C-alpha positions in Angstrom: 52.6 -16.5 39.8 50.1 -14.0 41.2 47.0 -13.0 39.2 48.2 -9.4 38.5 51.5 -10.6 37.1 49.8 -13.3 35.1 47.5 -10.7 33.6 50.5 -8.4 32.8 52.4 -11.2 31.1 49.3 -12.3 29.1 48.8 -8.7 27.9 52.5 -8.4 27.0 52.4 -11.7 25.1 49.3 -10.7 23.1 50.8 -7.4 22.2 54.3 -8.8 21.3 53.1 -11.8 19.3 52.2 -9.7 16.2 55.2 -7.5 16.7 57.6 -10.5 16.7 56.0 -12.3 13.8 55.9 -9.2 11.7 59.6 -8.2 12.4 61.0 -11.7 11.8 58.9 -12.3 8.7 60.3 -9.0 7.3 63.8 -10.1 8.1 63.7 -13.7 7.0 60.9 -13.8 4.5 57.4 -15.4 4.4 58.7 -18.8 3.3 59.9 -19.3 6.9 56.6 -18.5 8.5 56.1 -21.9 10.2 59.5 -21.7 11.8 59.0 -18.0 12.7 55.8 -18.8 14.6 57.6 -21.7 16.4 60.4 -19.4 17.4 58.0 -16.8 18.7 56.0 -19.3 20.7 59.3 -20.7 22.1 60.4 -17.3 23.2 57.1 -16.6 24.9 57.2 -20.0 26.6 60.7 -19.3 28.0 59.6 -15.9 29.2 56.5 -17.3 30.9 58.7 -19.8 32.8 61.4 -17.3 33.8 59.3 -14.2 34.5 56.9 -16.0 36.9 59.8 -16.3 39.3 62.2 -13.5 38.5 62.0 -9.8 37.6 60.7 -9.0 34.1 63.5 -7.5 32.0 63.7 -3.7 31.7 63.1 -4.1 27.9 60.9 -7.2 27.6 60.3 -6.6 23.8 64.0 -6.7 23.1 64.5 -9.8 25.2 61.8 -11.7 23.4 63.1 -10.5 20.0 66.6 -11.8 20.8 65.4 -15.2 22.0 63.1 -15.7 19.0 65.7 -14.4 16.5 68.4 -16.7 17.8 66.1 -19.7 18.0 65.0 -19.2 14.4 68.6 -18.6 13.1 69.8 -21.8 14.9 67.0 -23.8 13.3 67.8 -22.5 9.8 71.5 -23.5 10.3 70.7 -27.0 11.7 68.0 -28.0 9.2 70.2 -27.0 6.2 67.2 -26.5 4.1 68.0 -23.0 3.1 65.6 -21.7 0.5 66.8 -18.2 0.7 70.0 -18.0 2.9 73.3 -19.9 2.4 75.9 -20.2 5.1 77.4 -16.8 4.2 74.0 -15.2 4.5 73.4 -16.7 8.0 76.7 -15.5 9.2 75.8 -12.1 7.9 72.5 -12.2 9.8 74.4 -13.1 12.9 76.3 -9.9 12.7 73.3 -7.8 11.7 70.9 -8.5 14.4 69.4 -5.2 15.5 66.5 -4.8 17.9 63.9 -2.9 15.9 62.6 0.4 17.5 58.9 1.2 17.9 58.7 3.1 14.6 60.2 0.2 12.7 57.9 -2.3 14.5 54.9 -0.2 13.4 56.1 -0.1 9.8 56.7 -3.9 9.8 53.2 -4.6 11.4 51.6 -2.4 8.7 53.5 -4.3 6.0 52.5 -7.6 7.6 48.8 -6.9 7.8 48.7 -5.6 4.2 50.6 -8.7 3.1 48.1 -10.9 4.9 45.3 -9.0 3.1 46.8 -9.2 -0.3 44.0 -9.7 -2.9 46.1 -12.6 -4.4 44.7 -14.6 -1.5 41.1 -15.4 -0.7 39.4 -13.0 1.8 38.9 -15.9 4.2 42.6 -16.8 4.2 43.4 -13.1 4.7 41.2 -12.9 7.7 42.5 -16.1 9.2 46.1 -15.1 8.9 45.7 -11.6 10.1 43.8 -12.7 13.2 46.4 -15.4 13.9 49.6 -13.5 13.0 48.8 -9.9 13.9 46.1 -10.3 16.6 47.7 -13.3 18.2 44.3 -15.0 18.3 43.9 -18.6 19.5 42.2 -21.2 17.3 39.0 -20.9 19.5 38.9 -17.1 19.2 39.3 -17.3 15.4 36.5 -20.0 15.2 34.2 -17.7 17.1 35.1 -14.6 15.1 34.5 -16.3 11.8 31.6 -18.6 12.9 33.5 -21.9 12.5 34.0 -25.0 14.6 37.4 -25.2 16.4 38.5 -28.1 14.2 37.5 -26.4 11.0 39.4 -23.2 12.1 42.5 -25.2 12.9 42.6 -26.8 9.4 41.7 -23.6 7.7 44.6 -21.8 9.4 47.0 -24.4 8.2 45.8 -24.0 4.6 45.9 -20.2 4.8 49.5 -20.4 6.1 50.5 -22.6 3.2 48.8 -20.2 0.8 50.7 -17.2 2.3 54.1 -19.0 2.1 53.5 -19.8 -1.6 52.3 -16.4 -2.6 53.9 -14.0 -0.2 57.6 -14.9 0.2 58.4 -11.2 0.7 56.1 -8.4 1.5 56.1 -4.6 1.3 53.6 -1.8 1.8 51.4 -1.3 -1.3 51.5 2.2 -2.8 49.1 4.5 -4.7 45.8 3.2 -5.9 46.9 -0.4 -5.2 46.5 0.3 -1.5 42.7 0.8 -1.7 42.3 -2.8 -2.9 43.8 -4.0 0.4 42.1 -1.5 2.8 38.7 -3.1 3.1 40.2 -6.4 4.3 42.5 -4.6 6.7 39.6 -2.7 8.3 37.6 -5.9 8.6 40.5 -7.6 10.4 40.7 -4.7 12.9 37.0 -4.8 13.4 37.1 -8.5 14.2 40.0 -8.0 16.6 38.1 -5.4 18.5 34.9 -7.4 18.6 36.6 -10.4 20.1 38.2 -8.1 22.7 34.9 -6.3 23.5 33.0 -9.5 24.1 35.3 -12.4 24.6 34.1 -15.7 23.3 35.4 -17.7 26.2 37.5 -17.5 29.4 36.9 -15.7 32.7 36.8 -12.2 31.4 34.0 -10.5 29.5 36.5 -7.9 28.0 40.0 -8.5 26.6 41.3 -5.0 26.8 44.6 -6.0 25.2 42.8 -7.0 22.0 40.7 -3.8 22.0 43.8 -1.7 22.5 45.5 -3.6 19.7 42.6 -2.8 17.3 42.7 0.9 18.3 46.5 1.0 18.0 46.4 -0.5 14.5 43.7 1.8 13.3 45.5 4.9 14.6 48.7 3.8 12.8 46.7 3.5 9.6 45.2 6.9 10.1 48.7 8.4 9.8 48.8 7.2 6.2 47.1 9.7 4.0 45.6 7.2 1.6 44.3 5.1 4.4 42.6 7.9 6.3 39.2 7.3 4.7 35.6 7.8 6.0 35.5 4.1 6.8 38.6 4.2 8.9 37.5 7.3 10.8 34.1 5.7 11.4 35.8 2.5 12.7 38.0 4.5 15.1 34.9 6.4 16.4 33.1 3.0 16.9 36.0 1.6 18.8 36.3 4.7 21.1 32.5 4.9 21.8 32.5 1.2 22.8 35.7 1.4 24.8 34.2 4.2 26.8 31.9 1.7 28.5 34.5 -0.8 29.6 34.4 0.2 33.3 30.6 0.2 33.4 30.1 -3.3 31.9 31.5 -5.2 34.9 30.6 -4.5 38.5 32.9 -4.8 41.5 31.9 -8.5 42.0 33.0 -9.2 38.4 29.4 -9.6 37.2 28.1 -8.4 33.8 26.0 -5.2 33.7 23.7 -4.8 30.8 23.4 -1.4 29.1 20.1 -0.6 30.8 21.7 -0.8 34.3 25.1 0.7 33.6 26.3 3.7 35.6 27.1 6.3 33.0 29.3 8.2 35.5 31.8 5.3 34.9 32.0 6.0 31.2 35.4 7.3 30.0 34.9 10.9 29.1 38.2 10.8 27.1 37.0 7.9 24.9 33.6 9.5 24.5 35.2 12.7 23.3 37.4 10.9 20.8 34.4 9.0 19.6 32.6 12.3 18.9 35.7 13.7 17.2 36.2 10.9 14.8 32.5 10.5 14.1 32.3 14.2 13.1 35.4 13.8 10.9 33.7 10.8 9.2 30.4 12.7 8.6 32.3 15.2 6.4 32.7 12.6 3.7 29.0 12.0 3.5 29.6 8.3 2.8 27.7 5.3 4.1 29.5 2.2 5.3 28.8 -0.5 7.9 31.3 1.1 10.2 29.8 4.6 9.9 26.3 3.3 10.7 27.5 1.3 13.6 29.3 4.4 14.9 26.0 6.3 14.4 24.3 3.7 16.6 26.9 4.3 19.3 26.5 8.1 18.8 22.8 7.8 19.7 23.5 5.8 22.8 26.0 8.4 24.1 24.0 11.6 23.3 21.1 10.3 25.3 21.3 11.6 28.9 20.0 8.2 30.2 18.9 4.8 29.0 15.3 6.0 29.3 16.0 8.8 26.8 17.5 6.7 24.1 15.8 7.4 20.7 14.9 3.9 19.7 13.1 5.1 16.6 16.3 6.6 15.2 18.2 3.5 16.2 15.8 1.3 14.4 16.1 3.4 11.2 19.9 3.0 11.3 19.6 -0.8 11.8 17.1 -0.9 8.9 19.7 0.8 6.7 22.4 -1.7 7.7 20.2 -4.6 6.9 19.1 -3.1 3.6 22.6 -2.7 2.4 24.6 -5.4 4.3 22.2 -8.0 5.5 23.3 -10.7 7.9 21.6 -13.0 10.6 23.5 -11.3 13.4 22.6 -7.9 12.0 18.9 -8.9 12.0 19.1 -10.1 15.5 20.6 -6.7 16.6 17.8 -5.0 14.6 15.1 -7.0 16.3 16.4 -6.1 19.7 15.8 -2.5 18.9 12.6 -3.3 17.0 11.2 -4.8 20.2 11.7 -1.5 22.0 9.6 0.3 19.4 6.9 -2.2 18.5 6.9 -4.5 21.5 7.8 -8.1 22.3 5.0 -9.9 20.4 5.8 -8.3 17.1 9.6 -8.9 17.6 9.1 -12.5 18.5 7.1 -13.2 15.3 9.9 -11.8 13.2 12.6 -13.5 15.3 11.1 -17.0 14.6 11.6 -16.4 10.8 15.4 -16.3 11.2 15.7 -19.0 13.8 17.5 -21.5 11.6 20.4 -19.1 11.0 21.0 -18.5 14.7 20.6 -21.8 16.5 24.3 -21.8 17.4 24.1 -18.4 19.0 23.5 -18.1 22.8 22.6 -14.4 22.2 19.6 -15.5 20.1 18.2 -17.7 22.8 18.9 -15.0 25.5 17.0 -12.5 23.5 14.2 -15.0 22.8 14.0 -15.7 26.6 13.6 -12.0 27.3 10.8 -11.7 24.8 8.9 -14.7 26.3 9.4 -13.2 29.8 7.9 -9.9 28.7 5.0 -11.8 27.3 4.5 -13.6 30.6 5.5 -17.0 29.2 8.0 -17.9 32.0 8.3 -21.6 31.2 9.2 -20.9 27.5 11.7 -18.2 28.8 13.4 -20.7 31.1 13.7 -23.3 28.2 15.5 -20.6 26.1 17.8 -19.7 28.9 18.8 -23.3 29.3 19.5 -23.5 25.6 21.6 -20.4 25.9 23.6 -21.9 28.8 24.4 -24.9 26.6 26.0 -22.7 24.0 27.7 -19.9 26.0 31.5 -20.3 26.6 32.3 -17.1 28.5 32.3 -17.6 32.3 31.0 -14.1 33.0 28.1 -14.4 30.6 27.3 -17.9 31.9 27.1 -16.4 35.4 24.7 -13.7 34.2 22.5 -16.3 32.4 22.3 -18.5 35.6 21.3 -15.4 37.5 18.5 -14.7 35.0 17.4 -18.4 35.1 17.3 -18.6 38.9 
């Protein structure tokens, strides 16, 4: 299988995983979730074997749905452990198989993500299930997104799945004021999906555009629902668009990472920048602060500057200060100190950085930033030690190559 075809199939599978799980769960019920996931994975595996050697079907989504549907139905019949369907019901399902259209799939995905984010479950279980079932995340991607070990993530997903099956045998879209109780979790899921796509935790690509596209697609679907179209959602869409605008500039023609300072701004997508401005301006009308709005404000500052040298670091630091005052986190403090160093210099930033060291010892980004500060201070040996520590922690091949370049 050539690389272009492999990438196309990977993208299709990532996109279809959530569609298939959502549609089949709506049809058969949440109590069959384990079997549904097995059927979807079997369909994807069959497609991978066939499509590598023959033409991809004209309607690949329909092909995958039929294979997964029939596989699941066969298993229900063979196992004879019907918790919902009797033999008459399965016969009825045989005759009722209809390939859902794009509108129906959108509706089922919305229902599924809201079901995963039901307040009856813990927030952690909601995030785990949403990333797995809607985003099609691997165990490793989930571990990275939620700062867990791979083994812990695997066990946590199993517990979350059992929790879902017990509490959510059926799901539907919440209505009225009930919807707002779900929305914060839904937005957090979309945010995590985008973050993993924007800076992949492992593999040979820095960016997983399929995940970023999925996050944008889900957020735009939400924006069509009046009660979902909040300042937070508009801010999140703005944030996604601003960051997506830089995709082409983040990797050079040799496949190497390009840091913000060295990016060619002519490569930024003007369409995404325009959409970023549009949704940011829409969000400002609400006059509400949220983490998403402040992060969008940071991106806004990056894009209104004519060049890297004209970025207003003082304004950026004020925004980061506001984030840490209201929603403190070790990762947020690391991001704040990166900007702080631009305003107050490497020595002052290093002193503050050492105070939060114990919270970031598993982060290669911490050691990379620390190495940069030591280098600015002329302490090259200390800088090399930090880069070596970063290399031990990094799992993305593109980032590893960049760190080796810095070290050498």
